[in-house]
matplotlib code that plots the C-alpha trace (Angstrom):
import matplotlib.pyplot as plt

x = [0.0, 1.5, 1.8, 2.5, 5.3, 6.8, 7.0, 10.5, 12.4, 11.6, 8.3, 6.1, 2.7, 0.9, -1.6, -3.7, -4.4, -4.9, -7.4, -9.4, -9.7, -10.7, -13.3, -14.8, -15.1, -15.6, -18.8, -19.0, -15.4, -15.4, -12.6, -9.0, -6.9, -3.3, -1.0, 1.7, 3.7, 3.9, 7.7, 7.6, 7.2, 9.7, 7.7, 4.5, 4.4, 1.8, 0.4, -2.1, -4.7, -6.8, -9.8, -11.2, -11.7, -11.7, -8.6, -7.8, -4.7, -3.3, -1.2, 1.0, 3.9, 7.5, 9.3, 11.8, 10.0, 12.0, 9.3, 6.0, 4.0, 4.7, 2.9, -0.4, -2.7, -5.8, -5.3, -4.9, -8.0, -10.0, -9.0, -10.1, -13.4, -14.1, -12.8, -14.4, -17.9, -16.5, -13.2, -13.7, -10.0, -9.8, -9.6, -12.6, -11.4, -12.7, -11.3, -9.0, -7.6, -5.1, -5.4, -1.7, -2.9, -3.5, -0.2, 1.6, 0.7, -2.2, -3.1, -6.0, -7.4, -8.8, -10.1, -7.6, -7.8, -6.6, -4.9, -1.7, 0.9, 3.7, 7.2, 10.5, 9.7, 6.5, 5.7, 5.8, 2.5, 0.7, 1.6, 2.0, 3.2, 4.4, 0.9, -0.4, 2.3, 1.4, -2.2, -1.4, 0.7, -2.2, -4.6, -2.2, -2.3, -6.0, -6.6, -4.2, -6.1, -9.4, -8.2, -7.2, -10.8, -12.4, -14.2, -12.4, -14.6, -17.7, -16.5, -15.5, -11.7, -11.6, -9.4, -7.0, -4.4, -3.8, -3.3, -2.0, 1.7, 1.8, 4.8, 6.8, 6.0, 7.0, 10.4, 11.2, 9.7, 11.6, 14.8, 14.4, 13.6, 16.6, 18.9, 17.5, 17.8, 21.1, 23.9, 27.6, 27.8, 25.3, 25.5, 24.7, 22.3, 22.5, 22.7, 19.5, 17.6, 18.7, 17.8, 14.3, 13.8, 14.8, 12.7, 9.4, 6.3, 3.4, 0.5, -1.7, -5.1, -6.5, -5.7, -6.9, -6.4, -3.0, -1.7, 2.0, 3.2, 1.4, 3.3, 2.9, 3.6, 0.9, -1.8, -3.6, -4.5, -7.4, -6.1, -8.6, -8.1, -4.6, -4.8, -7.5, -6.6, -8.9, -7.1, -4.8, -2.8, -0.6, -2.5, -0.3, 0.9, -2.4, -3.2, -4.6, -2.1, -0.7, -1.5, 1.7, 3.7, 1.9, 2.9, 6.5, 6.6, 5.3, 7.9, 10.7, 10.1, 9.9, 13.2, 13.3, 15.3, 17.7, 18.5, 21.9, 23.1, 23.0, 19.3, 18.6, 19.8, 17.1, 14.3, 11.5, 8.7, 8.7, 8.8, 11.6, 9.6, 9.0, 6.0, 6.2, 5.7, 8.6, 8.5, 8.0, 5.2, 3.5, 3.7, 2.1, -0.6, -1.4, -1.6, -4.1, -6.2, -6.2, -6.2, -3.3, 0.2, 3.0, 5.6, 7.8, 8.5, 12.2, 11.1, 8.5, 10.8, 13.7, 11.6, 10.2, 13.7, 14.8, 11.7, 12.3, 15.9, 14.5, 12.1, 14.9, 17.2, 14.6, 14.4, 18.2, 18.5, 16.6, 18.9, 22.1, 21.1, 20.1, 16.3, 15.6, 17.4, 15.7, 18.7, 17.0, 17.9, 21.7, 22.4, 19.9, 22.7, 24.0, 20.5, 20.4, 23.6, 22.2, 19.0, 21.1, 23.1, 19.9, 18.5, 21.8, 21.7, 18.3, 19.5, 22.6, 20.6, 17.5, 16.5, 14.2]
y = [0.0, 3.3, 5.7, 9.4, 11.0, 14.3, 16.7, 17.0, 20.2, 22.7, 20.9, 22.4, 23.8, 26.8, 24.9, 27.9, 28.7, 25.1, 24.6, 27.7, 26.6, 23.0, 24.0, 26.4, 23.9, 20.5, 20.4, 18.6, 18.9, 18.8, 18.7, 19.8, 19.6, 18.1, 17.6, 15.0, 13.8, 10.4, 9.8, 7.6, 8.9, 11.0, 13.3, 15.1, 15.6, 13.8, 14.7, 13.2, 15.7, 14.6, 16.6, 14.9, 11.3, 12.0, 11.2, 12.9, 13.0, 16.3, 16.3, 19.2, 19.7, 19.4, 22.6, 23.8, 22.0, 21.7, 20.3, 22.1, 20.2, 17.0, 18.3, 19.5, 19.2, 20.3, 17.6, 14.9, 16.1, 16.1, 12.6, 11.3, 13.1, 11.6, 8.1, 7.5, 6.4, 3.8, 2.7, 1.7, 1.9, 5.7, 7.7, 10.1, 13.7, 16.2, 19.7, 21.5, 25.1, 26.9, 30.0, 31.0, 32.7, 29.3, 27.5, 29.3, 26.5, 24.4, 21.4, 18.9, 16.8, 13.3, 10.6, 8.2, 4.6, 2.6, -0.7, -2.5, -1.0, -3.4, -2.0, -3.8, -7.1, -8.9, -8.8, -12.2, -11.4, -11.6, -15.3, -15.2, -18.4, -18.7, -19.3, -16.2, -14.1, -15.4, -14.6, -11.1, -10.4, -11.4, -9.3, -6.3, -6.6, -7.3, -3.9, -2.2, -3.8, -2.6, 0.9, 0.4, -0.7, 2.5, 4.6, 7.8, 9.9, 8.7, 10.0, 13.4, 12.8, 13.0, 16.1, 14.7, 13.7, 13.3, 9.7, 10.6, 10.8, 9.8, 7.5, 10.1, 12.8, 10.6, 9.8, 13.4, 14.8, 12.6, 13.0, 16.8, 16.5, 14.3, 16.6, 19.6, 18.0, 16.3, 17.0, 16.5, 13.2, 11.1, 9.4, 11.3, 8.5, 9.8, 6.2, 5.3, 8.3, 7.8, 4.1, 4.9, 7.5, 4.9, 2.0, 3.8, 1.6, 3.2, 4.7, 2.3, 1.4, 1.2, 4.4, 4.5, 6.0, 5.1, 5.5, 5.9, 4.9, 1.7, -0.5, -2.4, 0.5, 2.6, 0.1, -0.5, -4.0, -5.0, -5.6, -8.5, -10.0, -8.9, -10.5, -8.0, -4.6, -1.8, 1.4, 2.8, 5.9, 8.6, 9.7, 12.7, 11.3, 9.9, 10.6, 9.1, 7.1, 3.7, 1.0, -0.8, 2.2, 1.9, -1.8, -0.9, 1.6, -1.0, -3.6, -1.0, -1.4, -5.1, -6.4, -10.2, -12.6, -13.3, -9.7, -8.1, -7.3, -3.6, -3.9, -5.7, -2.6, -0.5, -2.9, -1.1, -3.7, -7.5, -8.5, -11.0, -13.0, -16.7, -17.1, -13.6, -13.7, -12.7, -9.8, -12.1, -14.0, -10.7, -9.7, -13.0, -12.6, -9.1, -10.5, -13.0, -10.3, -7.9, -10.3, -8.5, -9.6, -7.4, -7.2, -4.4, -5.6, -4.4, -0.9, -0.6, -1.9, 0.2, 3.3, 2.4, 2.2, 5.5, 7.3, 6.1, 7.4, 10.7, 10.9, 10.0, 12.6, 15.3, 14.4, 14.3, 17.7, 19.3, 17.7, 18.5, 22.2, 22.5, 22.8, 19.9, 18.5, 15.1, 12.7, 9.9, 11.8, 12.0, 8.7, 9.3, 10.0, 6.5, 5.1, 6.9, 5.2, 1.8, 2.4, 3.6, 0.4, -1.7, 0.1, -0.4, -4.1, -4.4, -2.4, -4.5, -7.7, -6.5, -7.9, -4.9]
z = [0.0, -1.0, 1.9, 1.7, 3.7, 4.6, 1.6, 0.0, 0.4, -2.4, -3.3, -0.5, -1.4, 0.0, 2.2, 3.0, -0.7, -1.7, 1.1, 0.2, -3.4, -2.6, 0.0, -2.6, -5.5, -3.8, -1.7, 1.6, 2.8, 6.6, 9.0, 9.2, 6.0, 5.8, 2.8, 2.5, -0.6, -2.3, -2.6, -5.7, -9.3, -11.1, -13.3, -12.1, -8.3, -6.4, -3.0, -0.6, 0.6, 3.6, 4.8, 7.8, 6.8, 3.1, 1.0, -2.3, -4.6, -6.0, -9.1, -10.3, -12.7, -11.3, -10.2, -12.7, -15.6, -18.8, -21.1, -20.3, -22.9, -21.0, -17.9, -19.1, -16.1, -18.0, -20.6, -18.0, -16.1, -19.4, -20.2, -16.8, -17.0, -20.5, -19.8, -16.4, -17.6, -20.0, -18.5, -14.9, -13.9, -13.9, -10.7, -10.5, -11.1, -8.6, -9.3, -11.7, -12.0, -14.0, -11.8, -11.0, -7.8, -6.2, -6.9, -9.6, -12.0, -13.1, -11.0, -10.4, -7.6, -8.0, -5.7, -4.1, -5.2, -2.2, -3.2, -3.8, -6.2, -7.1, -7.0, -7.5, -5.8, -5.0, -1.2, 0.3, 2.0, -1.3, -1.6, -5.4, -7.1, -10.7, -12.0, -10.2, -11.8, -15.3, -14.7, -13.5, -16.6, -18.7, -16.7, -17.2, -20.9, -21.0, -19.2, -21.7, -24.6, -23.1, -23.3, -26.9, -27.6, -26.3, -28.9, -28.3, -30.6, -28.9, -25.5, -26.9, -27.2, -31.0, -30.9, -28.3, -30.8, -34.6, -35.6, -39.1, -38.9, -35.2, -35.4, -37.4, -34.9, -32.0, -33.5, -34.5, -31.3, -28.9, -30.9, -30.6, -26.9, -26.3, -28.1, -26.2, -22.8, -23.4, -20.9, -21.6, -19.6, -21.6, -25.0, -28.2, -29.4, -33.0, -34.3, -32.6, -33.8, -37.4, -37.2, -35.9, -38.6, -41.3, -39.9, -39.2, -40.0, -41.8, -39.9, -38.1, -39.5, -36.0, -34.1, -30.5, -27.1, -25.8, -22.2, -23.1, -19.6, -18.9, -16.4, -13.2, -10.8, -12.6, -11.9, -8.6, -7.4, -5.3, -1.7, -1.3, -4.7, -5.8, -9.2, -10.0, -11.3, -10.0, -11.0, -13.7, -12.8, -14.5, -17.6, -18.4, -21.8, -23.0, -26.6, -29.8, -31.8, -32.6, -30.0, -30.8, -29.8, -26.4, -26.3, -27.1, -24.2, -21.8, -23.0, -22.5, -18.7, -18.9, -17.5, -17.8, -15.6, -18.5, -19.3, -18.6, -15.1, -16.1, -17.1, -13.9, -12.0, -13.8, -12.9, -10.9, -11.2, -10.7, -14.3, -13.6, -11.1, -11.6, -13.9, -15.4, -19.2, -21.3, -23.8, -26.8, -25.0, -24.2, -27.9, -28.8, -26.1, -27.5, -31.0, -29.7, -28.0, -30.9, -33.8, -35.5, -36.4, -35.0, -37.7, -36.5, -32.9, -33.0, -33.9, -31.2, -28.5, -29.6, -29.7, -26.3, -24.8, -26.6, -25.4, -21.9, -22.1, -23.2, -20.3, -17.9, -19.5, -19.1, -15.4, -15.1, -16.9, -14.0, -11.4, -13.5, -13.6, -10.0, -10.6, -8.2, -5.2, -5.3, -4.6, -6.6, -9.8, -9.2, -11.1, -13.9, -16.5, -15.9, -16.5, -19.8, -20.8, -20.0, -22.0, -25.0, -24.9, -24.7, -27.8, -29.7, -28.8, -30.6, -33.6, -34.1, -34.2, -36.0, -39.3, -40.2]

ax = plt.figure().add_subplot(projection="3d")
ax.plot(x, y, z, "-o")
ax.set_aspect("equal")
plt.show()
């Protein structure tokens, strides 16, 4: 169960202003208000707001943001509002404002979904065996596929993204972001960017809503039935695009038991546990769910790794330039190097 702790230095909120705003827009708030911070997560900042017995979660952009378009609170709030009635895993959004007088930035508040979030290793108390882990991996990809089946136009999200040219925009966009955020102590990654540009598949014939950060520690499990997923978190990068790009992003986090020792150091979720499906098995399972063959697997996984390197580098950029004091970010440049090496490994062996 994720628990909030003391707020990190430099990431404090003006409690008085936040309280005045929330009491004004959310009816029925009674009791004293307190704010703590969830320590995990490396992008948007997440806080626990309690008012009496009621628990809510507040999301705001990081301080010293480099890429403002990656932290659009209004967009995330809109996605949750639209998706909630048709996709039961969304937290219920409660309030949003872009009034700079409240916090100096836009932010939103949503309900808290209490449950189990898997981190690096599976707690022994869950009693998972190999068969349970296989079943949970399948459930994870079923929930992902459910999102890909939502009719985004019908729920009012037709203007959320442009599916035409999506893959090309992703490759050129993340290449530009990587170059812009690159610090002198990380790889240039020009070979990877050029390979991705050359090997781009055509536009998908099945554009859909994609989460863009779908992984074990962004889903919430039922405490009573921990093989059941009851929540999906972190919707900041959701758009309309190619579902296989979403799949590749998930697989970039998927460190298997047989992967290199360096990759094992990056593992943040229990994808190497006994019984966990391997990346190729997950691709086959998604092919079974969707009824489509995945012909450019190497491209999607390589892009997923490169994009993850870009995200990590944007975070490291803030630390490198003194815009955050979070000690977790000190070694992020090393992480970028490992991801670059993993992407190169795919390129060197690819038959595309």
